[in-house]
KEKE-3310 file (N, C-alpha, C; in steps of 0.2 Angstrom, whole numbers, plus 5000, padded with zeros to 4 digits):
npx = (5043:5050:5056:5051:5045:5056:5062:5065:5071:5079:5078:5083:5080:5071:5075:5076:5064:5061:5067:5061:5051:5053:5060:5051:5043:5051:5054:5042:5036:5050:5044:5032:5036:5046:5034:5026:5010:5006:5010:5008:5000:4991:4986:4981:4971:4963:4958:4947:4956:4952:4963:4973:4986:4992:4992:4997:5013:5013:5011:5019:5028:5031:5030:5043:5055:5048:5051:5068:5067:5065:5074:5085:5082:5077:5064:5055:5043:5034:5037:5030:5016:5010:5012:5007:4993:4994:4992:4981:4972:4974:4970:4955:4951:4957:4955:4942:4934:4940:4936:4922:4918:4926:4928:4934:4944:4951:4953:4963:4974:4980:4979:4992:5006:5001:4993:5006:5016:5006:5006:5017:5019:5012:5019:5031:5026:5022:5033:5047:5062:5071:5085:5098:5100:5096:5090:5089:5106:5103:5096:5107:5116:5107)
npy = (4925:4929:4919:4911:4915:4917:4905:4889:4877:4864:4864:4866:4868:4878:4890:4893:4897:4905:4917:4917:4923:4932:4937:4944:4951:4962:4966:4972:4980:4992:4994:5004:5012:5020:5017:5023:5029:5015:5007:5006:5022:5026:5014:5006:5021:5016:5006:5008:5011:5018:5032:5030:5039:5037:5025:5018:5021:5015:5001:4999:4999:4992:4979:4981:4980:4970:4959:4962:4958:4945:4938:4938:4931:4933:4934:4927:4924:4933:4943:4935:4939:4954:4952:4942:4946:4959:4952:4944:4955:4961:4950:4950:4964:4961:4951:4947:4956:4948:4937:4935:4942:4936:4920:4903:4898:4910:4916:4910:4908:4920:4926:4918:4919:4927:4918:4910:4917:4919:4902:4905:4912:4910:4897:4901:4908:4895:4886:4896:4903:4892:4884:4890:4906:4922:4920:4907:4908:4916:4908:4900:4908:4907)
npz = (5097:5084:5083:5079:5067:5058:5059:5049:5039:5030:5019:5001:4991:4990:4989:4975:4972:4983:4973:4962:4966:4973:4963:4954:4961:4966:4955:4948:4958:4958:4943:4947:4950:4939:4930:4930:4925:4919:4924:4940:4949:4939:4933:4943:4943:4933:4936:4949:4956:4974:4980:4969:4968:4980:4983:4972:4974:4989:4985:4979:4984:4994:4989:4981:4991:5002:4991:4989:5002:5001:4993:4999:5009:5022:5034:5027:5030:5035:5025:5016:5019:5014:4998:4996:4999:4988:4979:4980:4979:4964:4960:4963:4955:4946:4940:4938:4929:4920:4918:4917:4904:4897:4899:4909:4901:4897:4907:4914:4906:4907:4919:4923:4929:4939:4947:4949:4957:4968:4972:4975:4985:4993:4996:5002:5011:5019:5024:5024:5024:5022:5018:5013:5018:5025:5038:5040:5043:5056:5066:5066:5073:5083)
capx = (5040:5057:5061:5040:5045:5063:5060:5065:5069:5083:5076:5089:5077:5068:5077:5071:5054:5062:5072:5059:5046:5056:5065:5046:5039:5055:5053:5035:5038:5051:5042:5028:5040:5046:5030:5018:5004:5004:5012:5007:4995:4986:4984:4977:4963:4960:4952:4943:4954:4955:4966:4978:4994:4995:4991:5004:5019:5012:5008:5029:5037:5029:5035:5053:5053:5046:5056:5071:5067:5067:5080:5092:5079:5076:5059:5051:5034:5030:5038:5025:5008:5008:5014:4998:4987:4992:4989:4974:4970:4974:4964:4949:4954:4959:4955:4935:4933:4943:4934:4914:4922:4930:4927:4937:4949:4957:4958:4969:4980:4981:4985:4997:5012:4996:4994:5014:5014:4999:5007:5022:5023:5007:5023:5037:5025:5024:5041:5050:5068:5072:5094:5103:5096:5099:5086:5093:5111:5101:5095:5114:5116:5104)
capy = (4928:4931:4913:4907:4921:4914:4896:4888:4872:4862:4862:4868:4870:4886:4897:4895:4899:4915:4918:4920:4927:4939:4943:4946:4955:4967:4969:4974:4985:4996:4998:5004:5018:5020:5019:5025:5031:5010:5000:5012:5024:5026:5005:5009:5024:5016:4999:5008:5008:5024:5034:5028:5039:5036:5015:5015:5022:5012:4997:5000:5001:4986:4976:4982:4978:4961:4955:4960:4952:4937:4938:4938:4925:4937:4936:4926:4923:4938:4947:4934:4941:4958:4949:4937:4953:4961:4946:4942:4961:4958:4945:4952:4969:4964:4947:4944:4952:4943:4932:4938:4945:4929:4914:4901:4897:4914:4918:4904:4912:4928:4927:4910:4924:4929:4914:4906:4923:4919:4901:4903:4916:4903:4893:4905:4909:4890:4884:4899:4905:4889:4881:4896:4912:4922:4915:4900:4909:4922:4901:4895:4910:4908)
capz = (5095:5079:5081:5074:5062:5055:5059:5042:5036:5024:5008:4998:4982:4991:4989:4968:4974:4983:4970:4958:4969:4977:4958:4950:4965:4964:4945:4948:4961:4955:4937:4946:4950:4934:4927:4935:4922:4915:4933:4946:4946:4930:4931:4950:4944:4930:4939:4950:4968:4978:4981:4965:4965:4985:4986:4968:4980:4994:4984:4975:4987:4998:4982:4983:4998:5002:4984:4990:5009:5000:4989:5005:5011:5028:5035:5021:5031:5035:5016:5011:5018:5010:4993:4997:5000:4984:4973:4981:4974:4960:4957:4964:4952:4935:4935:4937:4923:4910:4919:4914:4897:4891:4900:4911:4900:4896:4914:4918:4903:4906:4926:4923:4932:4945:4950:4949:4961:4973:4974:4978:4993:5000:5000:5007:5022:5025:5021:5026:5021:5015:5021:5009:5020:5032:5041:5043:5049:5061:5066:5070:5081:5092)
cpx = (5044:5058:5057:5043:5053:5066:5060:5066:5077:5083:5080:5085:5071:5069:5077:5066:5056:5065:5064:5053:5047:5057:5057:5044:5044:5052:5046:5034:5041:5046:5035:5030:5041:5041:5023:5011:4999:5002:5007:5001:4987:4982:4979:4968:4962:4956:4949:4947:4955:4962:4972:4987:4997:4997:4996:5012:5018:5012:5017:5032:5037:5035:5041:5052:5057:5051:5062:5072:5067:5069:5084:5087:5078:5065:5053:5044:5033:5030:5031:5019:5007:5007:5006:4993:4985:4990:4982:4968:4969:4969:4958:4946:4952:4954:4947:4933:4933:4938:4926:4913:4921:4930:4934:4944:4956:4961:4961:4974:4982:4982:4987:5003:5010:4997:5000:5016:5011:5002:5012:5026:5017:5016:5028:5034:5024:5029:5047:5054:5072:5083:5096:5099:5099:5096:5087:5101:5110:5099:5100:5115:5112:5108)
cpy = (4928:4927:4910:4909:4918:4908:4895:4880:4870:4864:4868:4870:4878:4890:4898:4898:4904:4918:4922:4923:4936:4945:4947:4953:4962:4973:4973:4981:4991:4998:5004:5013:5021:5022:5020:5026:5021:5003:5003:5016:5025:5018:5008:5013:5019:5009:4999:5011:5016:5026:5032:5032:5037:5028:5014:5017:5014:5002:4994:4997:4995:4979:4976:4975:4971:4957:4954:4955:4944:4935:4934:4931:4929:4940:4935:4926:4928:4942:4943:4938:4948:4958:4945:4945:4956:4956:4943:4951:4964:4957:4949:4960:4970:4958:4944:4945:4951:4938:4930:4939:4939:4923:4913:4899:4902:4917:4916:4908:4918:4929:4919:4913:4925:4926:4908:4909:4917:4912:4898:4909:4911:4899:4893:4905:4899:4887:4888:4903:4899:4888:4886:4904:4912:4921:4912:4901:4912:4911:4899:4898:4909:4902)
cpz = (5083:5078:5076:5068:5056:5056:5052:5042:5032:5018:5008:4992:4985:4990:4979:4969:4979:4978:4963:4959:4969:4968:4953:4956:4963:4960:4949:4951:4959:4947:4940:4951:4946:4927:4929:4933:4919:4921:4938:4948:4946:4932:4938:4950:4938:4931:4943:4956:4968:4978:4976:4968:4972:4984:4979:4971:4983:4991:4981:4981:4994:4993:4981:4987:5002:4998:4987:5000:5006:4994:4995:5010:5021:5028:5028:5023:5031:5029:5014:5014:5016:5003:4993:4994:4991:4978:4973:4977:4969:4955:4956:4957:4943:4935:4934:4932:4914:4913:4915:4906:4892:4891:4906:4911:4899:4901:4918:4911:4903:4915:4926:4928:4938:4949:4953:4959:4968:4976:4979:4984:4997:5001:5003:5015:5023:5027:5026:5021:5014:5022:5018:5009:5024:5037:5047:5049:5054:5066:5071:5075:5087:5100)
residu = (MET:LEU:GLU:LYS:ILE:ILE:ASN:THR:ASP:ASN:SER:LYS:THR:THR:ILE:ILE:ILE:ARG:PHE:ILE:VAL:GLY:ALA:VAL:PHE:LEU:SER:GLU:GLY:ILE:GLN:LYS:PHE:LEU:PHE:PRO:ALA:ILE:ARG:GLY:ALA:GLY:ARG:PHE:GLU:LYS:ILE:GLY:LEU:PRO:SER:PRO:ASP:LEU:LEU:GLY:SER:PHE:VAL:GLY:ALA:PHE:GLU:ILE:ILE:CYS:GLY:VAL:LEU:LEU:LEU:ILE:GLY:LEU:CYS:SER:ARG:LEU:ALA:SER:ILE:PRO:LEU:LEU:ILE:VAL:MET:LEU:VAL:ALA:PHE:ALA:THR:THR:LYS:SER:ASP:VAL:TYR:LEU:GLU:ASN:GLY:PHE:TRP:GLU:LEU:LEU:HIS:GLY:SER:ARG:THR:ASP:TRP:ALA:MET:LEU:LEU:GLY:SER:PHE:TYR:LEU:LEU:ILE:LYS:GLY:SER:GLY:PHE:TRP:SER:VAL:ASP:LYS:ALA:LEU:MET:LYS:ASN:GLU)
# end
């Protein structure tokens, strides 16, 4: 089972996607704790999510942990799953109003980072960590 999770190819360019997605999620997770009123619990309360204090810390912790895992290339496939869920919930809770109020083009403009994180996470779910990663080093030791 572990072999399937850490199995990856020899792609040297995957590190770029890992670093972009990992750094953004790490930063966003940290900000949920540094600025809870606008990035964490306060934001979650404003958009109507249940238990915003608990959920803000929970999501922030997952973003930090999964962001670090992506940056080092450890279990990138597994780490991308919670991040995909975070992005899908973000789209559903924050972007539907933008679409309804301002239309399709404003939705695309306002969600460009969200799309990049969603698609980058999908890429890592499919491809794995790539050549320069802890996963690749673990594969060599098997």
